[in-house]
ZAKEVEX-181729 format. One record per residue (C-alpha): residue number from 1; x, y, z. Coordinates in Angstrom, 2 decimals, decimal comma, padded with zeros to 5 digits, always signed. Each point is the difference from the previous one (the first is absolute). Example, Ala and Ser with C-alpha at 12.3 -4.5 7.8 and 13.67 -1.06 7.14 Angstrom:
// ZAKEVEX-181729
<site pos="1" X="+012,30" Y="-004,50" Z="+007,80"/>
<site pos="2" X="+001,37" Y="+003,44" Z="-000,66"/>
This chain:
// ZAKEVEX-181729
<site pos="1" X="+092,26" Y="+076,69" Z="+083,71"/>
<site pos="2" X="+003,67" Y="+000,16" Z="-000,12"/>
<site pos="3" X="+001,26" Y="-001,94" Z="+003,10"/>
<site pos="4" X="+002,76" Y="+002,24" Z="+002,29"/>
<site pos="5" X="+002,76" Y="-000,72" Z="+002,22"/>
<site pos="6" X="-001,62" Y="+000,92" Z="+003,85"/>
<site pos="7" X="+003,27" Y="+001,99" Z="-000,06"/>
<site pos="8" X="-001,32" Y="+002,66" Z="-002,74"/>
<site pos="9" X="+003,40" Y="-001,26" Z="-001,89"/>
<site pos="10" X="-001,91" Y="-000,04" Z="-003,04"/>
<site pos="11" X="-001,41" Y="+003,81" Z="+000,11"/>
<site pos="12" X="+004,11" Y="+000,75" Z="-000,25"/>
<site pos="13" X="+001,44" Y="+002,05" Z="-003,13"/>
<site pos="14" X="+003,45" Y="+000,93" Z="+000,92"/>
<site pos="15" X="+002,50" Y="-001,04" Z="+001,13"/>
<site pos="16" X="-001,22" Y="-003,89" Z="-000,89"/>
<site pos="17" X="+000,32" Y="-002,43" Z="+003,30"/>
<site pos="18" X="-000,77" Y="+002,27" Z="+002,80"/>
<site pos="19" X="-002,97" Y="+000,72" Z="+001,83"/>
<site pos="20" X="-002,94" Y="+002,83" Z="+000,15"/>
<site pos="21" X="+001,23" Y="+001,38" Z="+002,30"/>
<site pos="22" X="+004,10" Y="+001,21" Z="-000,79"/>
<site pos="23" X="-001,09" Y="-000,18" Z="-003,73"/>
<site pos="24" X="+000,50" Y="+003,58" Z="-001,95"/>
<site pos="25" X="-003,40" Y="-001,13" Z="-002,25"/>
<site pos="26" X="-002,79" Y="-001,80" Z="+000,52"/>
<site pos="27" X="-003,03" Y="-001,14" Z="-002,43"/>
<site pos="28" X="-003,24" Y="+002,03" Z="+001,14"/>
<site pos="29" X="-002,18" Y="-000,98" Z="-002,20"/>
<site pos="30" X="-003,21" Y="-000,76" Z="+001,91"/>
<site pos="31" X="-001,35" Y="-003,24" Z="-001,89"/>
<site pos="32" X="+000,40" Y="-002,38" Z="+003,25"/>
<site pos="33" X="+002,48" Y="-003,12" Z="-000,15"/>
<site pos="34" X="-002,18" Y="-003,14" Z="+001,90"/>
<site pos="35" X="+002,05" Y="+000,54" Z="+003,10"/>
<site pos="36" X="-001,04" Y="+003,71" Z="+000,65"/>
<site pos="37" X="-002,12" Y="+003,29" Z="+001,11"/>
<site pos="38" X="-001,16" Y="+001,87" Z="-001,41"/>
<site pos="39" X="-000,65" Y="+003,56" Z="+001,88"/>
<site pos="40" X="-001,98" Y="+003,48" Z="-000,85"/>
<site pos="41" X="+002,34" Y="+002,38" Z="+001,79"/>
<site pos="42" X="-001,97" Y="+002,45" Z="+002,19"/>
<site pos="43" X="+003,18" Y="+001,75" Z="+002,22"/>
<site pos="44" X="+003,78" Y="-001,05" Z="-000,34"/>
<site pos="45" X="+001,63" Y="+000,61" Z="+003,33"/>
<site pos="46" X="+003,65" Y="+001,06" Z="-000,94"/>
<site pos="47" X="+002,99" Y="-000,77" Z="+002,83"/>
<site pos="48" X="+000,94" Y="+002,86" Z="+001,85"/>
<site pos="49" X="+003,67" Y="+000,42" Z="-001,17"/>
<site pos="50" X="-001,08" Y="-000,82" Z="-003,64"/>
<site pos="51" X="-002,72" Y="+003,04" Z="+000,55"/>
<site pos="52" X="+002,43" Y="+002,18" Z="+001,83"/>
<site pos="53" X="+002,46" Y="-000,58" Z="-003,07"/>
<site pos="54" X="-002,38" Y="+000,96" Z="-002,38"/>
<site pos="55" X="-001,59" Y="+002,48" Z="+001,83"/>
<site pos="56" X="+003,87" Y="+001,39" Z="+000,07"/>
<site pos="57" X="+000,80" Y="-000,59" Z="-003,41"/>
<site pos="58" X="-003,90" Y="+001,58" Z="-001,06"/>
<site pos="59" X="+001,03" Y="+003,64" Z="+002,20"/>
<site pos="60" X="-003,63" Y="-000,68" Z="+001,78"/>
<site pos="61" X="-001,47" Y="+000,14" Z="-003,73"/>
<site pos="62" X="-003,64" Y="-002,41" Z="+000,04"/>
<site pos="63" X="-000,19" Y="+000,03" Z="-003,38"/>
<site pos="64" X="+004,25" Y="-001,06" Z="-000,58"/>
<site pos="65" X="-000,66" Y="-002,62" Z="+002,98"/>
<site pos="66" X="-002,30" Y="-001,32" Z="-002,60"/>
<site pos="67" X="+001,90" Y="+000,57" Z="-003,14"/>
<site pos="68" X="+002,89" Y="-001,92" Z="+001,53"/>
<site pos="69" X="-002,19" Y="-003,01" Z="+001,26"/>
<site pos="70" X="-001,65" Y="-000,49" Z="-003,02"/>
<site pos="71" X="+003,59" Y="-000,17" Z="-001,73"/>
<site pos="72" X="+001,14" Y="-002,05" Z="+001,95"/>
<site pos="73" X="-003,05" Y="-002,86" Z="-000,45"/>
<site pos="74" X="+000,16" Y="+000,33" Z="-003,78"/>
<site pos="75" X="+003,81" Y="-000,67" Z="+000,52"/>
<site pos="76" X="+000,22" Y="-002,64" Z="+001,44"/>
<site pos="77" X="-003,67" Y="-001,51" Z="+000,85"/>
<site pos="78" X="+000,01" Y="-000,09" Z="+003,26"/>
<site pos="79" X="+001,06" Y="+003,38" Z="+002,68"/>
<site pos="80" X="+003,10" Y="-000,72" Z="+001,23"/>
<site pos="81" X="+001,91" Y="+003,28" Z="+001,08"/>
<site pos="82" X="+003,36" Y="-000,29" Z="-001,82"/>
<site pos="83" X="+001,65" Y="+001,60" Z="+003,37"/>
<site pos="84" X="-001,46" Y="-001,23" Z="+002,47"/>
<site pos="85" X="-001,40" Y="-003,84" Z="-002,03"/>
<site pos="86" X="-002,28" Y="+000,23" Z="+003,00"/>
<site pos="87" X="-004,42" Y="+000,21" Z="-002,12"/>
<site pos="88" X="-002,52" Y="-000,29" Z="+003,16"/>
<site pos="89" X="-003,58" Y="-001,60" Z="-000,44"/>
<site pos="90" X="-003,37" Y="+000,01" Z="-001,38"/>
<site pos="91" X="-003,81" Y="-000,11" Z="+001,19"/>
<site pos="92" X="-002,78" Y="-001,27" Z="-002,92"/>
<site pos="93" X="-002,62" Y="-002,21" Z="-000,66"/>
<site pos="94" X="+000,62" Y="-003,43" Z="-001,18"/>
<site pos="95" X="-000,84" Y="-000,31" Z="-004,86"/>
<site pos="96" X="+000,96" Y="-003,74" Z="-000,33"/>
<site pos="97" X="+001,55" Y="-002,65" Z="+001,22"/>
<site pos="98" X="+001,49" Y="-002,47" Z="-002,02"/>
<site pos="99" X="-000,77" Y="-003,61" Z="-000,32"/>
<site pos="100" X="+003,27" Y="-001,28" Z="+001,62"/>
<site pos="101" X="-001,49" Y="+001,64" Z="+003,53"/>
<site pos="102" X="-003,15" Y="-001,07" Z="+000,02"/>
<site pos="103" X="-000,78" Y="-002,24" Z="+002,70"/>
<site pos="104" X="+003,81" Y="+001,41" Z="+001,97"/>
<site pos="105" X="-000,83" Y="+003,37" Z="+000,63"/>
<site pos="106" X="-002,92" Y="+001,58" Z="+002,65"/>
<site pos="107" X="-000,45" Y="+002,67" Z="-002,60"/>
<site pos="108" X="-002,86" Y="+000,94" Z="-002,17"/>
<site pos="109" X="-001,37" Y="+002,71" Z="-002,74"/>
<site pos="110" X="-000,58" Y="+003,15" Z="+001,90"/>
<site pos="111" X="+002,42" Y="-000,60" Z="+002,98"/>
<site pos="112" X="+002,01" Y="+003,07" Z="+001,30"/>
<site pos="113" X="+002,86" Y="-000,41" Z="+000,98"/>
<site pos="114" X="+003,22" Y="+001,42" Z="+000,34"/>
<site pos="115" X="+003,64" Y="-001,82" Z="-001,63"/>
<site pos="116" X="+002,79" Y="-000,32" Z="+002,70"/>
<site pos="117" X="+002,63" Y="-000,48" Z="-002,57"/>
<site pos="118" X="+001,99" Y="+002,90" Z="-001,51"/>
<site pos="119" X="-000,90" Y="+002,36" Z="-003,21"/>
<site pos="120" X="+003,55" Y="-001,19" Z="-000,76"/>
<site pos="121" X="-000,80" Y="-003,20" Z="-001,49"/>
<site pos="122" X="-003,87" Y="+000,65" Z="-000,92"/>
<site pos="123" X="-001,04" Y="+000,32" Z="-003,37"/>
<site pos="124" X="-001,71" Y="+003,19" Z="-000,15"/>
<site pos="125" X="-001,75" Y="+002,32" Z="-002,33"/>
<site pos="126" X="-001,30" Y="+003,04" Z="+001,00"/>
<site pos="127" X="-002,49" Y="+001,91" Z="-002,39"/>
<site pos="128" X="-000,50" Y="+003,35" Z="+001,58"/>
<site pos="129" X="+001,29" Y="+001,46" Z="+003,80"/>
<site pos="130" X="-003,05" Y="+001,45" Z="+001,60"/>
<site pos="131" X="+001,37" Y="+001,05" Z="+003,09"/>
<site pos="132" X="+003,47" Y="+000,42" Z="+001,76"/>
<site pos="133" X="-000,04" Y="+000,64" Z="+003,70"/>
<site pos="134" X="+003,64" Y="+000,80" Z="+000,96"/>
<site pos="135" X="-000,73" Y="-000,16" Z="+003,81"/>
<site pos="136" X="-000,87" Y="-003,28" Z="+000,11"/>
<site pos="137" X="+002,01" Y="-001,42" Z="-003,22"/>
<site pos="138" X="-002,73" Y="-001,25" Z="-001,34"/>
<site pos="139" X="-001,64" Y="+000,23" Z="-004,13"/>
<site pos="140" X="-003,48" Y="-000,72" Z="-001,11"/>
<site pos="141" X="+000,25" Y="-001,13" Z="-003,39"/>
<site pos="142" X="-002,26" Y="-002,27" Z="-002,80"/>
<site pos="143" X="+002,12" Y="-002,61" Z="-000,72"/>
<site pos="144" X="+000,06" Y="-003,90" Z="+000,02"/>
<site pos="145" X="+003,14" Y="-002,31" Z="+002,13"/>
<site pos="146" X="+000,78" Y="-003,35" Z="-000,49"/>
<site pos="147" X="+000,77" Y="-002,47" Z="+003,20"/>
<site pos="148" X="+001,94" Y="-003,26" Z="-000,78"/>
<site pos="149" X="-001,00" Y="-002,85" Z="+001,91"/>
<site pos="150" X="+002,89" Y="+000,10" Z="+002,38"/>
<site pos="151" X="-001,73" Y="+003,73" Z="+001,25"/>
<site pos="152" X="-001,20" Y="+000,79" Z="+003,43"/>
<site pos="153" X="-002,85" Y="+001,55" Z="+000,62"/>
<site pos="154" X="-002,38" Y="+001,14" Z="+002,55"/>
<site pos="155" X="-004,18" Y="+000,56" Z="-000,42"/>
<site pos="156" X="-000,38" Y="+003,64" Z="+001,35"/>
<site pos="157" X="-001,74" Y="-000,33" Z="+002,95"/>
<site pos="158" X="-003,63" Y="+001,09" Z="+001,06"/>
<site pos="159" X="+000,78" Y="+002,11" Z="+003,57"/>
<site pos="160" X="+001,88" Y="+002,73" Z="-001,81"/>
<site pos="161" X="+000,26" Y="+002,00" Z="-003,19"/>
<site pos="162" X="+002,09" Y="-000,77" Z="-002,99"/>
<site pos="163" X="+002,90" Y="+002,46" Z="+000,16"/>
<site pos="164" X="+000,23" Y="-000,47" Z="+004,22"/>
<site pos="165" X="+000,47" Y="-003,54" Z="-001,67"/>
<site pos="166" X="+002,58" Y="+000,53" Z="-002,44"/>
<site pos="167" X="+002,13" Y="+002,30" Z="+001,70"/>
<site pos="168" X="-000,04" Y="-002,79" Z="+003,20"/>
<site pos="169" X="+000,88" Y="-002,91" Z="-002,49"/>
<site pos="170" X="+002,41" Y="+002,18" Z="-001,99"/>
<site pos="171" X="+002,22" Y="-000,53" Z="+003,25"/>
<site pos="172" X="-001,34" Y="-002,64" Z="+001,48"/>
<site pos="173" X="+003,66" Y="-002,20" Z="-000,31"/>
<site pos="174" X="+001,51" Y="+003,12" Z="+002,80"/>
<site pos="175" X="-002,68" Y="-000,88" Z="+002,60"/>
<site pos="176" X="-000,37" Y="-003,83" Z="-000,36"/>
<site pos="177" X="+004,23" Y="+000,03" Z="+000,50"/>
<site pos="178" X="-000,03" Y="+001,66" Z="+002,26"/>
<site pos="179" X="-002,66" Y="-002,51" Z="+002,27"/>
<site pos="180" X="+002,67" Y="-002,96" Z="-000,69"/>
<site pos="181" X="+003,01" Y="+001,66" Z="+000,57"/>
<site pos="182" X="-000,63" Y="+002,17" Z="+003,42"/>
<site pos="183" X="+000,77" Y="-001,93" Z="+003,36"/>
<site pos="184" X="-001,58" Y="+001,05" Z="+003,33"/>
<site pos="185" X="+002,82" Y="+002,63" Z="+001,30"/>
<site pos="186" X="+001,52" Y="+001,32" Z="-003,17"/>
<site pos="187" X="+001,39" Y="+003,25" Z="-000,03"/>
<site pos="188" X="-001,84" Y="+000,74" Z="-003,78"/>
<site pos="189" X="+000,58" Y="+003,55" Z="-002,66"/>
<site pos="190" X="-001,79" Y="+000,27" Z="-002,83"/>
<site pos="191" X="+001,31" Y="+002,10" Z="-002,28"/>
<site pos="192" X="-002,55" Y="+002,17" Z="-001,37"/>
<site pos="193" X="-002,46" Y="-000,58" Z="+002,57"/>
<site pos="194" X="-002,29" Y="+002,94" Z="-000,93"/>
<site pos="195" X="-001,07" Y="-001,43" Z="-003,80"/>
<site pos="196" X="-002,37" Y="-002,66" Z="-001,07"/>
<site pos="197" X="+002,45" Y="-003,57" Z="+000,82"/>
<site pos="198" X="+001,52" Y="+001,95" Z="+002,51"/>
<site pos="199" X="-003,37" Y="+000,36" Z="+002,45"/>
<site pos="200" X="-000,72" Y="-003,78" Z="-000,55"/>
<site pos="201" X="+003,62" Y="-001,25" Z="+000,73"/>
<site pos="202" X="-000,84" Y="+002,43" Z="+003,06"/>
<site pos="203" X="-003,29" Y="-001,79" Z="+001,22"/>
<site pos="204" X="+001,38" Y="-003,23" Z="-000,42"/>
<site pos="205" X="+003,61" Y="+000,47" Z="+001,56"/>
<site pos="206" X="-002,12" Y="+001,76" Z="+003,19"/>
<site pos="207" X="-002,35" Y="-002,96" Z="+000,07"/>
<site pos="208" X="+002,59" Y="-002,55" Z="-000,38"/>
<site pos="209" X="+002,62" Y="+001,36" Z="+002,19"/>
<site pos="210" X="-001,88" Y="+000,37" Z="+003,24"/>
<site pos="211" X="+000,29" Y="+002,67" Z="+003,22"/>
<site pos="212" X="+003,91" Y="-001,62" Z="+000,16"/>
<site pos="213" X="+001,00" Y="+000,98" Z="-003,52"/>
<site pos="214" X="+000,38" Y="+003,59" Z="-001,46"/>
<site pos="215" X="-000,84" Y="+001,28" Z="-003,88"/>
<site pos="216" X="+001,49" Y="+003,22" Z="-000,93"/>
<site pos="217" X="-001,66" Y="+001,94" Z="-002,91"/>
<site pos="218" X="+002,43" Y="+001,58" Z="-002,67"/>
<site pos="219" X="-002,15" Y="+002,32" Z="-001,71"/>
<site pos="220" X="+001,65" Y="+002,41" Z="-003,01"/>
<site pos="221" X="-002,05" Y="+003,16" Z="+001,42"/>
<site pos="222" X="-001,44" Y="+001,49" Z="+002,90"/>
<site pos="223" X="-003,34" Y="-000,42" Z="-001,38"/>
<site pos="224" X="+000,02" Y="-004,23" Z="-001,56"/>
<site pos="225" X="+001,96" Y="-000,44" Z="+004,20"/>
<site pos="226" X="-003,22" Y="+001,62" Z="+001,22"/>
<site pos="227" X="-001,93" Y="-002,11" Z="-002,02"/>
<site pos="228" X="+001,25" Y="-003,36" Z="+001,44"/>
<site pos="229" X="-000,03" Y="+001,93" Z="+003,63"/>
<site pos="230" X="-003,45" Y="+001,37" Z="-000,13"/>
<site pos="231" X="-001,08" Y="-003,63" Z="-000,09"/>
<site pos="232" X="+002,80" Y="-001,06" Z="+002,97"/>
<site pos="233" X="+001,39" Y="-002,81" Z="-002,63"/>
<site pos="234" X="+003,46" Y="+000,24" Z="+001,84"/>
<site pos="235" X="+001,85" Y="+000,45" Z="+002,79"/>
<site pos="236" X="+002,44" Y="+002,65" Z="-001,12"/>
<site pos="237" X="-000,09" Y="+002,17" Z="-002,96"/>
<site pos="238" X="+002,35" Y="+002,35" Z="-001,64"/>
<site pos="239" X="-000,16" Y="+001,80" Z="-003,94"/>
<site pos="240" X="+003,62" Y="-001,25" Z="-002,13"/>
<site pos="241" X="+001,48" Y="+001,03" Z="-002,98"/>
<site pos="242" X="+000,42" Y="-003,67" Z="-000,47"/>
<site pos="243" X="+002,73" Y="-000,37" Z="-002,56"/>
<site pos="244" X="+001,49" Y="+001,95" Z="+002,77"/>
<site pos="245" X="+001,36" Y="-003,05" Z="+001,74"/>
<site pos="246" X="+002,62" Y="+001,00" Z="+002,55"/>
<site pos="247" X="-002,56" Y="+002,19" Z="+001,51"/>
<site pos="248" X="-002,76" Y="-002,86" Z="+000,21"/>
<site pos="249" X="+002,66" Y="-001,98" Z="+001,59"/>
<site pos="250" X="+000,72" Y="+002,56" Z="+002,78"/>
<site pos="251" X="-003,56" Y="+000,26" Z="+000,82"/>
<site pos="252" X="-000,58" Y="-003,25" Z="+000,34"/>
<site pos="253" X="+002,84" Y="-000,74" Z="+002,42"/>
<site pos="254" X="-001,15" Y="+002,77" Z="+002,11"/>
<site pos="255" X="-003,41" Y="-001,57" Z="-000,03"/>
<site pos="256" X="+000,90" Y="-003,69" Z="-000,13"/>
<site pos="257" X="+002,64" Y="+000,54" Z="+002,92"/>
<site pos="258" X="+002,48" Y="-000,99" Z="-002,48"/>
<site pos="259" X="-001,76" Y="-003,64" Z="-000,66"/>
<site pos="260" X="-001,48" Y="+001,33" Z="-003,01"/>
<site pos="261" X="-003,00" Y="-002,31" Z="-001,79"/>
<site pos="262" X="-000,59" Y="-003,93" Z="-000,66"/>
<site pos="263" X="-002,34" Y="+001,22" Z="-003,09"/>
<site pos="264" X="+000,45" Y="+002,42" Z="-002,17"/>
<site pos="265" X="-002,93" Y="+001,15" Z="-003,02"/>
<site pos="266" X="+000,71" Y="+001,63" Z="-002,72"/>
<site pos="267" X="-003,38" Y="+001,81" Z="-001,65"/>
<site pos="268" X="+002,28" Y="+003,05" Z="-001,64"/>
<site pos="269" X="-001,37" Y="+000,37" Z="-003,83"/>
<site pos="270" X="+003,63" Y="+002,16" Z="-000,48"/>
<site pos="271" X="+003,23" Y="-001,69" Z="-000,81"/>
<site pos="272" X="+002,88" Y="+000,37" Z="+002,18"/>
<site pos="273" X="-001,23" Y="-001,07" Z="+003,04"/>
<site pos="274" X="+001,97" Y="-003,82" Z="+000,68"/>
<site pos="275" X="+002,68" Y="+001,32" Z="+002,36"/>
<site pos="276" X="-002,55" Y="+001,56" Z="+002,33"/>
<site pos="277" X="-002,31" Y="-003,31" Z="-000,02"/>
<site pos="278" X="+003,54" Y="-001,77" Z="+000,35"/>
<site pos="279" X="+001,79" Y="+002,50" Z="+002,35"/>
<site pos="280" X="-003,10" Y="+000,30" Z="+003,05"/>
<site pos="281" X="-000,24" Y="-004,30" Z="+000,28"/>
<site pos="282" X="+002,45" Y="-001,96" Z="+002,21"/>
<site pos="283" X="+001,91" Y="-003,27" Z="-000,63"/>
<site pos="284" X="-001,42" Y="-002,93" Z="-001,47"/>
<site pos="285" X="-003,38" Y="+002,38" Z="+000,18"/>
<site pos="286" X="-002,38" Y="-000,13" Z="-003,38"/>
<site pos="287" X="-001,09" Y="+002,96" Z="-002,53"/>
<site pos="288" X="-002,95" Y="-000,19" Z="-002,09"/>
<site pos="289" X="+000,49" Y="+001,91" Z="-003,34"/>
<site pos="290" X="-003,68" Y="+000,67" Z="-001,02"/>
<site pos="291" X="+000,73" Y="+003,39" Z="-001,70"/>
<site pos="292" X="+000,39" Y="-001,14" Z="-004,05"/>
<site pos="293" X="+002,23" Y="+002,99" Z="-000,05"/>
<site pos="294" X="+003,14" Y="-002,30" Z="+001,87"/>
<site pos="295" X="+002,96" Y="-000,32" Z="-001,88"/>
<site pos="296" X="+001,03" Y="-003,42" Z="+001,46"/>
<site pos="297" X="+003,35" Y="+000,28" Z="-001,48"/>
<site pos="298" X="+000,43" Y="+002,61" Z="+002,21"/>
<site pos="299" X="-001,25" Y="-001,71" Z="+002,54"/>
<site pos="300" X="+002,29" Y="-003,16" Z="-000,22"/>
<site pos="301" X="+002,78" Y="+002,29" Z="-000,45"/>
<site pos="302" X="-000,62" Y="+002,46" Z="+002,58"/>
<site pos="303" X="-000,62" Y="-002,90" Z="+002,61"/>
<site pos="304" X="+003,55" Y="-001,34" Z="-000,55"/>
<site pos="305" X="+001,19" Y="+003,53" Z="-000,31"/>
<site pos="306" X="-000,77" Y="+000,88" Z="+003,40"/>
<site pos="307" X="+000,74" Y="-003,80" Z="+001,30"/>
<site pos="308" X="-003,82" Y="-000,09" Z="+000,79"/>
<site pos="309" X="-000,94" Y="-004,15" Z="+000,56"/>
<site pos="310" X="-004,48" Y="+000,42" Z="-000,19"/>
<site pos="311" X="-001,74" Y="-001,66" Z="-002,18"/>
<site pos="312" X="-001,82" Y="+001,72" Z="-002,60"/>
<site pos="313" X="-003,25" Y="-000,99" Z="-001,56"/>
<site pos="314" X="-001,23" Y="+001,06" Z="-003,26"/>
<site pos="315" X="-003,47" Y="+001,82" Z="-000,51"/>
<site pos="316" X="-001,78" Y="-003,34" Z="-001,17"/>
<site pos="317" X="-003,72" Y="+001,69" Z="-000,75"/>
<site pos="318" X="-001,78" Y="-003,39" Z="+001,27"/>
<site pos="319" X="+000,10" Y="-002,12" Z="+003,01"/>
<site pos="320" X="-002,50" Y="-001,98" Z="+000,33"/>
<site pos="321" X="-003,36" Y="+001,07" Z="+001,18"/>
<site pos="322" X="+001,64" Y="+003,46" Z="-000,86"/>
<site pos="323" X="-003,33" Y="+001,49" Z="-001,22"/>
<site pos="324" X="-002,05" Y="-001,53" Z="+003,03"/>
<site pos="325" X="+002,04" Y="+001,49" Z="+002,17"/>
<site pos="326" X="+000,20" Y="+003,55" Z="-001,25"/>
<site pos="327" X="-003,18" Y="+000,44" Z="+000,13"/>
<site pos="328" X="-000,58" Y="-001,53" Z="+003,53"/>
<site pos="329" X="+002,04" Y="+003,16" Z="+001,41"/>
<site pos="330" X="-002,73" Y="+001,80" Z="-001,22"/>
<site pos="331" X="-002,88" Y="-001,66" Z="+001,35"/>
<site pos="332" X="+001,96" Y="-000,03" Z="+003,23"/>
<site pos="333" X="+001,21" Y="+003,39" Z="-000,14"/>
<site pos="334" X="-002,97" Y="+002,40" Z="-000,04"/>
<site pos="335" X="+002,41" Y="+003,28" Z="+000,15"/>
<site pos="336" X="+001,76" Y="-001,51" Z="-003,08"/>
<site pos="337" X="-002,74" Y="-000,76" Z="-001,54"/>
<site pos="338" X="-000,72" Y="+003,54" Z="+000,18"/>
<site pos="339" X="+002,82" Y="+001,68" Z="-001,14"/>
<site pos="340" X="+000,49" Y="-002,41" Z="-002,82"/>
<site pos="341" X="-003,74" Y="+000,66" Z="-001,13"/>
<site pos="342" X="+001,02" Y="+003,90" Z="-000,12"/>
<site pos="343" X="+003,25" Y="+000,05" Z="-001,51"/>
<site pos="344" X="-001,02" Y="-003,49" Z="-003,14"/>
<site pos="345" X="-004,05" Y="-000,16" Z="-000,27"/>
């Protein structure tokens, strides 16, 4: 077997010298290097911002969605949306393990796993797309993928259905960051609180802020807002257009008696919601942009433009223990598990 770089740079074709994620094209031949893992892929869970964009481009036509996805992989060797820059993740079965990884990994051939690194850097081949499920951003395929030595993953748990675990692991970074950032007594806002990552963040925020804290859910529609409200995941709820920064600012001023939020978590999947997040946050507070639709240029220059001194955190999809934290939410909350089972499994 050929020797490979731990970070997968040996797969980069264009341009040379960059890592696989920013690369325009990578080598997706499925003959593994000595430090790679070959996976027979079952399902792709496309990043929400990416799938929303692809679905819009395809005018909702499933066959056109398939063509767009196949085209992206054929051109780039990976599934990276050129508009959003994001990918998603996958579940599959371990088919082969590189010789250099023997004794270094707990994986064995036949294990079912979910990759916790983005499809935007993962060498991928799609032979056929069996099914597209637009309501949950999942696509069943026949294909294979490569996991690099540095790639993180989670062996699928045996106490929940695979698609349920995948739907949670796809956004595992969000509730884990919420668990890390929320302190007792905090006022926390979750924008996009009725969506998949938003619901998990609300649960963690409510648990961590405690009885002296305040959690506010902003949904994108009455339906998504009521989804969170029916589960009792927050203290205040309202639906709003997250691109309307001033309206959200005024509403949050009312709900917090002018104090605004200690922490704002942005979980939306549409662009131009940076300023709503920033204006809703108090001076010295924190904004966590989990959304991959975020423009960090707009966020940085926008905060400067309104004279707002807030800490802004890029939505790193990884934090230590994030898979365990996210799965534990469903084990702790029967209502959330029932909702996620209904929606995703």
